[in-house]
C-alpha positions in Angstrom: -56.9 -151.5 -27.8 -54.4 -150.9 -25.2 -54.5 -147.2 -23.8 -52.4 -144.7 -26.6 -49.3 -143.1 -25.1 -46.5 -141.3 -26.9 -45.2 -144.7 -27.2 -48.2 -146.3 -28.8 -50.4 -143.7 -30.6 -49.9 -144.5 -34.3 -52.2 -146.6 -36.0 -52.5 -148.6 -39.0 -55.4 -149.7 -40.9 -55.0 -153.2 -41.7 -57.2 -153.6 -44.9 -55.4 -150.9 -46.5 -52.0 -151.2 -45.1 -51.9 -154.8 -45.1 -54.1 -155.9 -47.7 -55.7 -153.6 -50.5 -51.7 -151.8 -50.9 -49.9 -155.0 -50.9 -52.2 -156.6 -53.5 -52.0 -153.6 -55.5 -48.1 -153.3 -55.5 -47.8 -157.1 -56.3 -50.6 -156.7 -59.1 -48.3 -153.8 -60.4 -45.0 -155.8 -60.5 -46.9 -158.7 -62.3 -48.0 -156.6 -65.1 -44.5 -155.4 -65.1 -43.3 -159.2 -65.4 -45.7 -159.8 -67.9 -45.4 -157.0 -70.1 -41.3 -157.6 -69.9 -41.9 -160.8 -71.3 -44.6 -160.3 -73.6 -45.0 -157.2 -75.8 -48.7 -157.4 -76.4 -51.0 -154.7 -76.4 -53.1 -156.8 -73.2 -49.6 -156.9 -71.2 -49.8 -152.9 -71.9 -53.1 -152.3 -70.6 -52.5 -154.8 -68.0 -49.6 -152.7 -66.8 -51.7 -149.1 -67.4 -54.5 -151.0 -65.3 -52.2 -151.9 -62.3 -50.7 -148.1 -62.0 -53.9 -146.7 -62.3 -55.1 -149.0 -59.0 -52.0 -148.0 -57.1 -52.6 -144.3 -57.9 -55.9 -144.5 -57.2 -55.5 -146.0 -53.9 -52.6 -143.8 -52.9 -54.7 -140.7 -53.9 -58.2 -142.3 -51.8 -55.3 -142.2 -48.7 -54.4 -138.8 -49.3 -57.8 -137.5 -49.7 -59.1 -139.3 -46.5 -55.9 -137.9 -44.7 -56.4 -134.4 -45.7 -59.9 -134.5 -44.9 -59.0 -135.4 -41.3 -56.4 -132.9 -41.1 -58.8 -130.4 -41.6 -61.4 -132.1 -39.1 -58.8 -131.9 -36.5 -57.7 -128.1 -37.2 -61.6 -127.3 -36.8 -62.0 -129.4 -33.8 -59.2 -128.4 -31.7 -59.6 -124.8 -32.9 -63.2 -124.9 -31.4 -61.7 -126.5 -28.5 -59.2 -123.8 -27.7 -62.2 -121.4 -28.1 -64.2 -123.2 -25.9 -61.6 -123.5 -23.2 -60.3 -120.1 -23.3 -62.5 -117.8 -25.3 -59.7 -117.2 -27.6 -59.0 -118.1 -31.3 -56.0 -120.4 -31.6 -53.0 -119.0 -32.7 -53.0 -118.6 -36.3 -49.2 -118.7 -36.4 -49.5 -122.8 -35.3 -48.8 -124.9 -38.0 -51.3 -127.7 -39.0 -48.6 -130.5 -37.7 -48.3 -128.7 -34.2 -52.3 -128.7 -34.2 -52.8 -132.0 -34.8 -49.8 -132.8 -32.4 -51.9 -130.7 -29.9 -55.0 -133.1 -30.0 -53.3 -135.5 -27.6 -53.0 -132.8 -24.5 -55.8 -133.1 -21.9 -58.1 -130.3 -21.5 -56.0 -128.9 -18.5 -52.8 -128.6 -20.2 -54.0 -127.8 -23.8 -54.2 -124.3 -23.6 -50.8 -123.7 -22.1 -49.3 -125.9 -24.5 -50.7 -124.0 -27.6 -49.2 -121.2 -26.6 -46.0 -122.7 -25.6 -46.0 -124.5 -29.0 -46.5 -121.2 -31.1 -43.8 -119.2 -28.9 -41.0 -121.8 -29.2 -42.2 -123.1 -32.3 -42.0 -126.6 -30.8 -42.3 -129.5 -33.5 -44.7 -132.1 -33.3 -42.5 -134.5 -31.8 -41.6 -132.1 -29.2 -45.3 -131.2 -28.4 -46.5 -134.9 -28.1 -43.3 -135.6 -25.6 -44.3 -132.3 -23.8 -48.1 -133.9 -23.1 -48.2 -135.4 -19.6 -52.0 -136.3 -19.6 -52.7 -138.3 -22.9 -55.8 -137.5 -24.9 -56.4 -140.6 -26.9 -57.4 -140.0 -30.4 -59.2 -143.7 -31.6 -60.6 -142.2 -35.0 -57.7 -141.0 -36.7 -55.9 -143.7 -39.1 
């Protein structure tokens, strides 16, 4: 995998983004066409099932992302405490903390203080990072 940077830090999960979700969407569209063409209980059941699959995949993705967010907040709070001996500023938003994870240990404490003081956006924080710390685990 190429080195991460501001320009190359987003990731996708090919099995989810390029296989599971498109298949679920094709299934939903097919069920919708089928229910329009044939007004039967089976077509309605097929449509309801395809909606359930789409909702289930969406919720699974949302749960995984929320869990990753919680882990990142804990990791970065611990990292800040190890580096400074102080807890992470509670005024930092979750988006800010998630963006701060890319900062190297050398610039992390100062960038945390600056982000809290200047209310930097997640994009501004990522752009301010000079020594990029790759996160290869978050999708």
